[in-house]
C-alpha positions in Angstrom: 31.7 -43.8 24.1 33.6 -40.6 24.5 32.0 -37.6 26.2 32.3 -35.6 22.9 30.4 -38.2 21.0 27.7 -38.4 23.7 27.3 -34.6 23.5 27.2 -34.6 19.7 24.7 -37.4 19.6 22.5 -35.7 22.2 22.8 -32.4 20.3 21.6 -34.0 17.1 18.6 -35.5 18.9 17.8 -32.1 20.6 18.1 -30.2 17.3 15.9 -32.6 15.5 13.3 -32.4 18.3 13.4 -28.6 18.2 12.8 -28.6 14.5 9.9 -31.1 14.7 8.3 -29.1 17.5 8.7 -25.8 15.7 7.2 -27.2 12.5 4.3 -28.7 14.4 3.6 -25.4 16.2 3.9 -23.4 13.0 1.5 -25.6 11.1 -0.9 -26.1 14.0 -1.0 -22.7 15.6 0.1 -20.5 12.7 2.9 -17.8 12.2 1.3 -15.0 14.2 3.4 -15.7 17.3 6.7 -17.7 17.8 4.9 -20.5 19.6 7.5 -23.1 18.7 10.4 -21.1 20.2 8.3 -20.3 23.3 7.5 -24.0 23.7 11.1 -25.1 23.2 12.4 -22.6 25.7 9.7 -23.4 28.3 10.1 -27.2 27.9 13.9 -26.9 27.9 13.8 -24.7 31.1 11.6 -27.3 32.8 13.7 -30.2 31.7 17.1 -28.7 32.7 15.9 -27.8 36.2 14.3 -31.2 36.6 17.4 -33.1 35.3 19.9 -31.0 37.4 17.8 -31.6 40.5 17.8 -35.4 39.9 21.5 -35.3 39.1 23.0 -32.9 41.6 20.5 -32.9 44.5 19.0 -36.4 44.4 22.1 -38.0 42.8 20.0 -40.5 40.7 21.4 -39.5 37.4 25.1 -40.2 36.6 27.4 -37.4 35.5 27.7 -39.0 32.0 23.9 -39.2 31.6 23.6 -35.7 32.9 26.1 -34.5 30.3 24.2 -36.3 27.5 20.8 -34.9 28.6 21.8 -31.3 29.4 24.8 -30.3 27.3 23.8 -32.7 24.5 20.1 -33.0 24.1 19.0 -29.7 25.8 22.0 -27.9 24.3 20.7 -28.8 20.9 17.1 -28.3 21.9 17.6 -24.8 23.4 20.3 -22.8 25.0 17.7 -20.9 27.0 17.5 -23.8 29.4 21.1 -23.2 30.5 20.3 -19.5 31.0 17.2 -20.4 33.0 19.0 -22.8 35.2 21.8 -20.4 36.0 19.3 -17.7 36.9 17.3 -20.2 38.9 20.4 -21.1 40.9 21.2 -17.4 41.7 17.6 -17.0 43.0 17.7 -20.2 44.9 20.8 -19.0 46.7 19.1 -15.7 47.5 21.3 -13.7 45.1 18.3 -11.9 43.6 20.3 -8.8 42.5 22.7 -11.0 40.6 19.8 -13.0 39.1 18.1 -9.7 38.0 21.4 -8.3 36.6 22.0 -11.5 34.7 18.5 -11.5 33.2 18.7 -7.8 32.3 22.2 -8.1 30.7 21.2 -11.2 28.8 18.1 -9.6 27.3 19.8 -6.3 26.5 23.1 -7.7 25.2 21.5 -10.5 23.2 19.0 -8.0 21.7 21.8 -5.6 20.9 23.9 -8.4 19.4 20.9 -9.3 17.2 20.6 -5.8 16.0 24.4 -5.7 15.4 24.4 -9.0 13.5 21.5 -7.8 11.3 23.4 -4.5 10.7 26.6 -6.3 9.7 24.7 -8.8 7.5 23.0 -5.9 5.7 26.3 -4.1 5.2 27.9 -7.3 3.8 25.0 -7.9 1.4 23.9 -4.4 0.5 27.1 -2.4 1.0 
């Protein structure tokens, strides 16, 4: 099976899992707080760090399985897990200023991009 198909299949599985978890959290815990998103991001962060350790450090997961699990399933489940792993690696290497800069820029730029996207959408719809 090609790598593209593995990633696509994993992405479909991850997206479905994200949807099911989000629906469960909404119906179980209510809409007062984004519990589903928080759960997805926390679970994804945990899983990507665990999988990458098993794949890169312990060498017990093949590169193909790692691609399926991380880029595929976790890529569909959450992109926060990739951000978390990258930040984790900076910190692990002692590059704390770089980790802090990455976190700060990600939060600020993504929030600003969200505001911009909302503004553009409003302009398109409402003139």
